Phi, psi and omega in degrees: 000124182279142177288138180274142179267125180295142179277133177268127181290155174288171179301315182293322177295319179298319178297317179296319179295320177298319177297316179296319178296321179295319176299317179297318179299316179299316179298318180293321177297317179294319179297319179297317179298319178296317179295322178297319177297315179299321179296319177298316180298317179295321178298319178295321178294320178296316178300318178297318178294320177299319178296319178296320178298320176298317178299317180296318180298314180297317179297319179296320178297317180296314180296325176296320178295319178297316182294330181273344184292137184304322182277353183082357178220144174260146176298144183290000000 
């Protein structure tokens, strides 16, 4: 099997390929920026959910203490 010799593009082909690569690079940069924005938004949503989970845990602990108290009520 003979080794294939890579074809070298002409100057005009090289310019067209460079233009296409630059367009692709711009699209990828924009896509990355969009994904970074989405990641920030998801991170903020996760933080909000974590805070809600903490609130639920604290409330559950307090209600458990009320339920275990002999009088059925804790002093305010």
